[in-house]
N, C-alpha and C positions, 0 to 999 in steps of 0.2 A: 504494500499499500502505499509506498513512497513515491512522491514526487520530486525529489532533488532536482531530476535532470530537467523537469519542466520549468522549475522555476530558476533554476540555474538559465536556461536558454531565455527564460523572460528578461530577468535581471541584465544578461547580456545586450538582449535588443534593445532594453531601455537606456543603457547606456550606450549603446552605437547610434539610436535615434536622437541623443541629446544634443549633439552636435548642430551647428547651422550648416546650412548648405547654400552654397550660391550656385546659382543657375549658369550655365558656360556661356550664356550671351550677357549676362551682368558681369562678368570678369573683366570686358574689354573696355567696359563703359566708365568713364571718368564720373562718380558720383558729385563731382565741386561744382562740376557745371551748372549753371542757374535753368537751363534749358530741361535738363535730365527730369522724366517724369511729369513735367508741364505738359496740358492739353490745351491748344488753341484751336476755337472752331472759325474756320476763315469761310465757309458757306452757310451764313447765317439766314435764316426765313423770314421774310418780311410779316409782320403781324397779319396783313390781309390773306396773304399765302399760306401762312400756317391754319388762320382758320377755314379756309376753301380746302386744306388738306384734309383736317380732321373731319369736316362735313362729308368728304369723299369717302374716308374710312368709313365715318359709321353707315352711308349707304350700300357700301359694300358690307358691312358687317349685317345689316338688315337683310341683304337679299340671300347672303350665305346660310342665313338661321332659316328665311322662308322656305329655301329648297331644302333643308336641312327636315324642317319639321313636315315638310310635303312626302317626302321620301318615306321618312319614318312612320309617320302616320298612313301610308297606304300600303308598307310591309306589314305595318301591325292589323291594318284592316283585311290582309287576305290571310293572316293566321288566325285571326277572330273567325272569319268566315270558314276557314277550313275546320278549325276548332269546333264552332258549332254543328258543322254537318256531320263529322266524324262523331260527335256525342250524341247528337238526337237523330240523325237520318242514316247511319250506318250499321 
């Protein structure tokens, strides 16, 4: 009933995972530069274009939901009709 090997393996893996890992891509980058890690958005939308974009997304989502409900409803109707047929007429 000893579990010394598993405990030793757990301790060894905890010690191995304790160190900080540095990605290969981060080693070559100088972290003292001002531009490191900063994001600047050069392609900003105007507020009017953004509202039009949101409206278009809402319309697309409504159309997708309508199609989903139509397909799901028709499939459920077919299952319901077959269920009634096999329950009462077969």
